[in-house]
Chimera marker file (.cmm) of the C-alpha trace (Angstrom):
<marker_set name="trace">
<marker id="1" x="22.914" y="132.062" z="74.413" r="1" g="1" b="0" radius="0.5"/>
<marker id="2" x="22.991" y="128.832" z="72.495" r="1" g="1" b="0" radius="0.5"/>
<marker id="3" x="23.551" y="128.396" z="68.779" r="1" g="1" b="0" radius="0.5"/>
<marker id="4" x="20.036" y="129.066" z="67.139" r="1" g="1" b="0" radius="0.5"/>
<marker id="5" x="19.394" y="132.038" z="69.722" r="1" g="1" b="0" radius="0.5"/>
<marker id="6" x="22.670" y="133.440" z="68.209" r="1" g="1" b="0" radius="0.5"/>
<marker id="7" x="21.438" y="132.426" z="64.624" r="1" g="1" b="0" radius="0.5"/>
<marker id="8" x="17.827" y="134.387" z="65.271" r="1" g="1" b="0" radius="0.5"/>
<marker id="9" x="19.287" y="137.077" z="67.366" r="1" g="1" b="0" radius="0.5"/>
<marker id="10" x="21.602" y="137.708" z="64.475" r="1" g="1" b="0" radius="0.5"/>
<marker id="11" x="18.650" y="137.612" z="61.795" r="1" g="1" b="0" radius="0.5"/>
<marker id="12" x="16.583" y="139.906" z="63.689" r="1" g="1" b="0" radius="0.5"/>
<marker id="13" x="19.632" y="142.261" z="64.267" r="1" g="1" b="0" radius="0.5"/>
<marker id="14" x="21.425" y="142.803" z="61.098" r="1" g="1" b="0" radius="0.5"/>
<marker id="15" x="17.554" y="143.190" z="58.905" r="1" g="1" b="0" radius="0.5"/>
<marker id="16" x="15.717" y="145.756" z="58.909" r="1" g="1" b="0" radius="0.5"/>
<marker id="17" x="12.658" y="143.721" z="58.240" r="1" g="1" b="0" radius="0.5"/>
<marker id="18" x="12.660" y="139.848" z="59.217" r="1" g="1" b="0" radius="0.5"/>
<marker id="19" x="9.629" y="137.423" z="58.706" r="1" g="1" b="0" radius="0.5"/>
<marker id="20" x="10.164" y="134.286" z="60.732" r="1" g="1" b="0" radius="0.5"/>
<marker id="21" x="7.607" y="131.897" z="58.532" r="1" g="1" b="0" radius="0.5"/>
<marker id="22" x="6.375" y="128.514" z="57.566" r="1" g="1" b="0" radius="0.5"/>
<marker id="23" x="7.691" y="128.070" z="54.085" r="1" g="1" b="0" radius="0.5"/>
<marker id="24" x="9.566" y="131.116" z="51.995" r="1" g="1" b="0" radius="0.5"/>
<marker id="25" x="7.920" y="134.602" z="50.564" r="1" g="1" b="0" radius="0.5"/>
<marker id="26" x="7.512" y="133.042" z="47.208" r="1" g="1" b="0" radius="0.5"/>
<marker id="27" x="5.594" y="130.007" z="48.443" r="1" g="1" b="0" radius="0.5"/>
<marker id="28" x="4.296" y="130.178" z="52.158" r="1" g="1" b="0" radius="0.5"/>
<marker id="29" x="3.323" y="126.863" z="53.568" r="1" g="1" b="0" radius="0.5"/>
<marker id="30" x="0.423" y="128.139" z="56.053" r="1" g="1" b="0" radius="0.5"/>
<marker id="31" x="-2.395" y="130.350" z="55.693" r="1" g="1" b="0" radius="0.5"/>
<marker id="32" x="-0.896" y="132.595" z="58.557" r="1" g="1" b="0" radius="0.5"/>
<marker id="33" x="2.404" y="133.514" z="56.650" r="1" g="1" b="0" radius="0.5"/>
<marker id="34" x="0.882" y="133.940" z="53.751" r="1" g="1" b="0" radius="0.5"/>
<marker id="35" x="-1.459" y="136.634" z="55.006" r="1" g="1" b="0" radius="0.5"/>
<marker id="36" x="1.887" y="138.408" z="56.659" r="1" g="1" b="0" radius="0.5"/>
<marker id="37" x="3.669" y="137.627" z="53.283" r="1" g="1" b="0" radius="0.5"/>
<marker id="38" x="0.802" y="139.318" z="51.187" r="1" g="1" b="0" radius="0.5"/>
<marker id="39" x="0.243" y="142.567" z="53.543" r="1" g="1" b="0" radius="0.5"/>
<marker id="40" x="4.470" y="143.453" z="53.231" r="1" g="1" b="0" radius="0.5"/>
<marker id="41" x="4.314" y="142.721" z="49.396" r="1" g="1" b="0" radius="0.5"/>
<marker id="42" x="1.683" y="145.013" z="49.185" r="1" g="1" b="0" radius="0.5"/>
<marker id="43" x="3.110" y="147.690" z="51.214" r="1" g="1" b="0" radius="0.5"/>
<marker id="44" x="6.360" y="147.462" z="49.346" r="1" g="1" b="0" radius="0.5"/>
<marker id="45" x="9.014" y="146.724" z="52.139" r="1" g="1" b="0" radius="0.5"/>
<marker id="46" x="11.869" y="144.909" z="51.555" r="1" g="1" b="0" radius="0.5"/>
<marker id="47" x="11.785" y="141.928" z="53.873" r="1" g="1" b="0" radius="0.5"/>
<marker id="48" x="13.532" y="138.517" z="54.772" r="1" g="1" b="0" radius="0.5"/>
<marker id="49" x="11.948" y="135.292" z="55.078" r="1" g="1" b="0" radius="0.5"/>
<marker id="50" x="13.343" y="132.896" z="57.489" r="1" g="1" b="0" radius="0.5"/>
<marker id="51" x="11.815" y="129.499" z="57.041" r="1" g="1" b="0" radius="0.5"/>
<marker id="52" x="11.570" y="127.590" z="60.072" r="1" g="1" b="0" radius="0.5"/>
<marker id="53" x="10.303" y="124.092" z="58.594" r="1" g="1" b="0" radius="0.5"/>
<marker id="54" x="14.003" y="123.957" z="57.785" r="1" g="1" b="0" radius="0.5"/>
<marker id="55" x="14.787" y="123.131" z="61.024" r="1" g="1" b="0" radius="0.5"/>
<marker id="56" x="13.119" y="121.693" z="64.475" r="1" g="1" b="0" radius="0.5"/>
<marker id="57" x="15.871" y="123.758" z="66.526" r="1" g="1" b="0" radius="0.5"/>
<marker id="58" x="14.239" y="127.383" z="64.784" r="1" g="1" b="0" radius="0.5"/>
<marker id="59" x="11.213" y="125.943" z="65.115" r="1" g="1" b="0" radius="0.5"/>
<marker id="60" x="11.304" y="126.097" z="69.386" r="1" g="1" b="0" radius="0.5"/>
<marker id="61" x="13.988" y="128.335" z="68.754" r="1" g="1" b="0" radius="0.5"/>
<marker id="62" x="11.906" y="131.241" z="67.788" r="1" g="1" b="0" radius="0.5"/>
<marker id="63" x="9.284" y="130.630" z="70.129" r="1" g="1" b="0" radius="0.5"/>
<marker id="64" x="11.712" y="130.940" z="73.070" r="1" g="1" b="0" radius="0.5"/>
<marker id="65" x="13.244" y="134.118" z="71.747" r="1" g="1" b="0" radius="0.5"/>
<marker id="66" x="10.205" y="136.009" z="71.531" r="1" g="1" b="0" radius="0.5"/>
<marker id="67" x="8.316" y="134.534" z="74.320" r="1" g="1" b="0" radius="0.5"/>
<marker id="68" x="5.473" y="134.076" z="71.102" r="1" g="1" b="0" radius="0.5"/>
<marker id="69" x="3.913" y="130.689" z="70.871" r="1" g="1" b="0" radius="0.5"/>
<marker id="70" x="3.032" y="131.041" z="67.016" r="1" g="1" b="0" radius="0.5"/>
<marker id="71" x="4.385" y="131.667" z="63.430" r="1" g="1" b="0" radius="0.5"/>
<marker id="72" x="4.560" y="133.653" z="61.859" r="1" g="1" b="0" radius="0.5"/>
<marker id="73" x="7.109" y="136.598" z="63.687" r="1" g="1" b="0" radius="0.5"/>
<marker id="74" x="7.466" y="139.867" z="62.223" r="1" g="1" b="0" radius="0.5"/>
<marker id="75" x="10.699" y="141.560" z="63.426" r="1" g="1" b="0" radius="0.5"/>
<marker id="76" x="11.043" y="145.292" z="62.809" r="1" g="1" b="0" radius="0.5"/>
<marker id="77" x="14.743" y="146.586" z="63.867" r="1" g="1" b="0" radius="0.5"/>
<marker id="78" x="15.422" y="144.289" z="66.124" r="1" g="1" b="0" radius="0.5"/>
<marker id="79" x="12.004" y="144.388" z="67.723" r="1" g="1" b="0" radius="0.5"/>
<marker id="80" x="9.022" y="142.073" z="67.552" r="1" g="1" b="0" radius="0.5"/>
<marker id="81" x="5.935" y="143.364" z="66.115" r="1" g="1" b="0" radius="0.5"/>
<marker id="82" x="3.635" y="140.498" z="66.345" r="1" g="1" b="0" radius="0.5"/>
<marker id="83" x="1.917" y="137.535" z="64.759" r="1" g="1" b="0" radius="0.5"/>
<marker id="84" x="-0.861" y="137.195" z="61.879" r="1" g="1" b="0" radius="0.5"/>
<marker id="85" x="-3.420" y="138.724" z="63.927" r="1" g="1" b="0" radius="0.5"/>
<marker id="86" x="-1.669" y="141.738" z="65.149" r="1" g="1" b="0" radius="0.5"/>
<marker id="87" x="0.236" y="142.521" z="62.006" r="1" g="1" b="0" radius="0.5"/>
<marker id="88" x="-3.295" y="142.461" z="60.011" r="1" g="1" b="0" radius="0.5"/>
<marker id="89" x="-5.058" y="145.008" z="62.825" r="1" g="1" b="0" radius="0.5"/>
<marker id="90" x="-1.978" y="147.066" z="62.351" r="1" g="1" b="0" radius="0.5"/>
<marker id="91" x="-1.897" y="147.035" z="58.975" r="1" g="1" b="0" radius="0.5"/>
<marker id="92" x="-5.854" y="147.561" z="58.504" r="1" g="1" b="0" radius="0.5"/>
<marker id="93" x="-5.475" y="150.531" z="61.092" r="1" g="1" b="0" radius="0.5"/>
<marker id="94" x="-2.370" y="152.340" z="59.234" r="1" g="1" b="0" radius="0.5"/>
<marker id="95" x="-0.382" y="151.429" z="62.521" r="1" g="1" b="0" radius="0.5"/>
<marker id="96" x="1.827" y="148.794" z="60.465" r="1" g="1" b="0" radius="0.5"/>
<marker id="97" x="2.687" y="151.724" z="57.589" r="1" g="1" b="0" radius="0.5"/>
<marker id="98" x="3.487" y="154.439" z="60.413" r="1" g="1" b="0" radius="0.5"/>
<marker id="99" x="5.855" y="152.027" z="62.462" r="1" g="1" b="0" radius="0.5"/>
<marker id="100" x="7.684" y="150.713" z="59.151" r="1" g="1" b="0" radius="0.5"/>
<marker id="101" x="8.102" y="154.954" z="58.182" r="1" g="1" b="0" radius="0.5"/>
<marker id="102" x="9.040" y="155.916" z="61.692" r="1" g="1" b="0" radius="0.5"/>
<marker id="103" x="11.547" y="153.261" z="61.954" r="1" g="1" b="0" radius="0.5"/>
<marker id="104" x="13.074" y="154.705" z="58.569" r="1" g="1" b="0" radius="0.5"/>
<marker id="105" x="12.203" y="151.608" z="56.493" r="1" g="1" b="0" radius="0.5"/>
<marker id="106" x="10.993" y="152.581" z="53.116" r="1" g="1" b="0" radius="0.5"/>
<marker id="107" x="7.660" y="151.484" z="51.316" r="1" g="1" b="0" radius="0.5"/>
<marker id="108" x="6.340" y="151.506" z="48.137" r="1" g="1" b="0" radius="0.5"/>
<marker id="109" x="3.048" y="153.228" z="50.102" r="1" g="1" b="0" radius="0.5"/>
<marker id="110" x="4.899" y="156.019" z="51.192" r="1" g="1" b="0" radius="0.5"/>
<link id1="1" id2="2" r="1" g="1" b="0" radius="0.2"/>
<link id1="2" id2="3" r="1" g="1" b="0" radius="0.2"/>
<link id1="3" id2="4" r="1" g="1" b="0" radius="0.2"/>
<link id1="4" id2="5" r="1" g="1" b="0" radius="0.2"/>
<link id1="5" id2="6" r="1" g="1" b="0" radius="0.2"/>
<link id1="6" id2="7" r="1" g="1" b="0" radius="0.2"/>
<link id1="7" id2="8" r="1" g="1" b="0" radius="0.2"/>
<link id1="8" id2="9" r="1" g="1" b="0" radius="0.2"/>
<link id1="9" id2="10" r="1" g="1" b="0" radius="0.2"/>
<link id1="10" id2="11" r="1" g="1" b="0" radius="0.2"/>
<link id1="11" id2="12" r="1" g="1" b="0" radius="0.2"/>
<link id1="12" id2="13" r="1" g="1" b="0" radius="0.2"/>
<link id1="13" id2="14" r="1" g="1" b="0" radius="0.2"/>
<link id1="14" id2="15" r="1" g="1" b="0" radius="0.2"/>
<link id1="15" id2="16" r="1" g="1" b="0" radius="0.2"/>
<link id1="16" id2="17" r="1" g="1" b="0" radius="0.2"/>
<link id1="17" id2="18" r="1" g="1" b="0" radius="0.2"/>
<link id1="18" id2="19" r="1" g="1" b="0" radius="0.2"/>
<link id1="19" id2="20" r="1" g="1" b="0" radius="0.2"/>
<link id1="20" id2="21" r="1" g="1" b="0" radius="0.2"/>
<link id1="21" id2="22" r="1" g="1" b="0" radius="0.2"/>
<link id1="22" id2="23" r="1" g="1" b="0" radius="0.2"/>
<link id1="23" id2="24" r="1" g="1" b="0" radius="0.2"/>
<link id1="24" id2="25" r="1" g="1" b="0" radius="0.2"/>
<link id1="25" id2="26" r="1" g="1" b="0" radius="0.2"/>
<link id1="26" id2="27" r="1" g="1" b="0" radius="0.2"/>
<link id1="27" id2="28" r="1" g="1" b="0" radius="0.2"/>
<link id1="28" id2="29" r="1" g="1" b="0" radius="0.2"/>
<link id1="29" id2="30" r="1" g="1" b="0" radius="0.2"/>
<link id1="30" id2="31" r="1" g="1" b="0" radius="0.2"/>
<link id1="31" id2="32" r="1" g="1" b="0" radius="0.2"/>
<link id1="32" id2="33" r="1" g="1" b="0" radius="0.2"/>
<link id1="33" id2="34" r="1" g="1" b="0" radius="0.2"/>
<link id1="34" id2="35" r="1" g="1" b="0" radius="0.2"/>
<link id1="35" id2="36" r="1" g="1" b="0" radius="0.2"/>
<link id1="36" id2="37" r="1" g="1" b="0" radius="0.2"/>
<link id1="37" id2="38" r="1" g="1" b="0" radius="0.2"/>
<link id1="38" id2="39" r="1" g="1" b="0" radius="0.2"/>
<link id1="39" id2="40" r="1" g="1" b="0" radius="0.2"/>
<link id1="40" id2="41" r="1" g="1" b="0" radius="0.2"/>
<link id1="41" id2="42" r="1" g="1" b="0" radius="0.2"/>
<link id1="42" id2="43" r="1" g="1" b="0" radius="0.2"/>
<link id1="43" id2="44" r="1" g="1" b="0" radius="0.2"/>
<link id1="44" id2="45" r="1" g="1" b="0" radius="0.2"/>
<link id1="45" id2="46" r="1" g="1" b="0" radius="0.2"/>
<link id1="46" id2="47" r="1" g="1" b="0" radius="0.2"/>
<link id1="47" id2="48" r="1" g="1" b="0" radius="0.2"/>
<link id1="48" id2="49" r="1" g="1" b="0" radius="0.2"/>
<link id1="49" id2="50" r="1" g="1" b="0" radius="0.2"/>
<link id1="50" id2="51" r="1" g="1" b="0" radius="0.2"/>
<link id1="51" id2="52" r="1" g="1" b="0" radius="0.2"/>
<link id1="52" id2="53" r="1" g="1" b="0" radius="0.2"/>
<link id1="53" id2="54" r="1" g="1" b="0" radius="0.2"/>
<link id1="54" id2="55" r="1" g="1" b="0" radius="0.2"/>
<link id1="55" id2="56" r="1" g="1" b="0" radius="0.2"/>
<link id1="56" id2="57" r="1" g="1" b="0" radius="0.2"/>
<link id1="57" id2="58" r="1" g="1" b="0" radius="0.2"/>
<link id1="58" id2="59" r="1" g="1" b="0" radius="0.2"/>
<link id1="59" id2="60" r="1" g="1" b="0" radius="0.2"/>
<link id1="60" id2="61" r="1" g="1" b="0" radius="0.2"/>
<link id1="61" id2="62" r="1" g="1" b="0" radius="0.2"/>
<link id1="62" id2="63" r="1" g="1" b="0" radius="0.2"/>
<link id1="63" id2="64" r="1" g="1" b="0" radius="0.2"/>
<link id1="64" id2="65" r="1" g="1" b="0" radius="0.2"/>
<link id1="65" id2="66" r="1" g="1" b="0" radius="0.2"/>
<link id1="66" id2="67" r="1" g="1" b="0" radius="0.2"/>
<link id1="67" id2="68" r="1" g="1" b="0" radius="0.2"/>
<link id1="68" id2="69" r="1" g="1" b="0" radius="0.2"/>
<link id1="69" id2="70" r="1" g="1" b="0" radius="0.2"/>
<link id1="70" id2="71" r="1" g="1" b="0" radius="0.2"/>
<link id1="71" id2="72" r="1" g="1" b="0" radius="0.2"/>
<link id1="72" id2="73" r="1" g="1" b="0" radius="0.2"/>
<link id1="73" id2="74" r="1" g="1" b="0" radius="0.2"/>
<link id1="74" id2="75" r="1" g="1" b="0" radius="0.2"/>
<link id1="75" id2="76" r="1" g="1" b="0" radius="0.2"/>
<link id1="76" id2="77" r="1" g="1" b="0" radius="0.2"/>
<link id1="77" id2="78" r="1" g="1" b="0" radius="0.2"/>
<link id1="78" id2="79" r="1" g="1" b="0" radius="0.2"/>
<link id1="79" id2="80" r="1" g="1" b="0" radius="0.2"/>
<link id1="80" id2="81" r="1" g="1" b="0" radius="0.2"/>
<link id1="81" id2="82" r="1" g="1" b="0" radius="0.2"/>
<link id1="82" id2="83" r="1" g="1" b="0" radius="0.2"/>
<link id1="83" id2="84" r="1" g="1" b="0" radius="0.2"/>
<link id1="84" id2="85" r="1" g="1" b="0" radius="0.2"/>
<link id1="85" id2="86" r="1" g="1" b="0" radius="0.2"/>
<link id1="86" id2="87" r="1" g="1" b="0" radius="0.2"/>
<link id1="87" id2="88" r="1" g="1" b="0" radius="0.2"/>
<link id1="88" id2="89" r="1" g="1" b="0" radius="0.2"/>
<link id1="89" id2="90" r="1" g="1" b="0" radius="0.2"/>
<link id1="90" id2="91" r="1" g="1" b="0" radius="0.2"/>
<link id1="91" id2="92" r="1" g="1" b="0" radius="0.2"/>
<link id1="92" id2="93" r="1" g="1" b="0" radius="0.2"/>
<link id1="93" id2="94" r="1" g="1" b="0" radius="0.2"/>
<link id1="94" id2="95" r="1" g="1" b="0" radius="0.2"/>
<link id1="95" id2="96" r="1" g="1" b="0" radius="0.2"/>
<link id1="96" id2="97" r="1" g="1" b="0" radius="0.2"/>
<link id1="97" id2="98" r="1" g="1" b="0" radius="0.2"/>
<link id1="98" id2="99" r="1" g="1" b="0" radius="0.2"/>
<link id1="99" id2="100" r="1" g="1" b="0" radius="0.2"/>
<link id1="100" id2="101" r="1" g="1" b="0" radius="0.2"/>
<link id1="101" id2="102" r="1" g="1" b="0" radius="0.2"/>
<link id1="102" id2="103" r="1" g="1" b="0" radius="0.2"/>
<link id1="103" id2="104" r="1" g="1" b="0" radius="0.2"/>
<link id1="104" id2="105" r="1" g="1" b="0" radius="0.2"/>
<link id1="105" id2="106" r="1" g="1" b="0" radius="0.2"/>
<link id1="106" id2="107" r="1" g="1" b="0" radius="0.2"/>
<link id1="107" id2="108" r="1" g="1" b="0" radius="0.2"/>
<link id1="108" id2="109" r="1" g="1" b="0" radius="0.2"/>
<link id1="109" id2="110" r="1" g="1" b="0" radius="0.2"/>
</marker_set>
């Protein structure tokens, strides 16, 4: 495993909920990242935002790690959940909230 892969793996496995995004939760730098931040904030889940703009290696590394071509990417309990469209659809259907509670992740709405 390369250094960047180890870094990503560690972030994914040591945080219950991780969002790899453009920008930070307080200042998203793309609309898609911003939408996922709004959803996560709305359901009141604690999560870690990782800014992929901080390094080209990280930006490419996360795509290789997940085999998913776009950012943002949400991970829950070490598993890749999806990008913006998937998260939005899951949220609207109530599936994101269910997934979080099944995995034992606390939310405000629960």
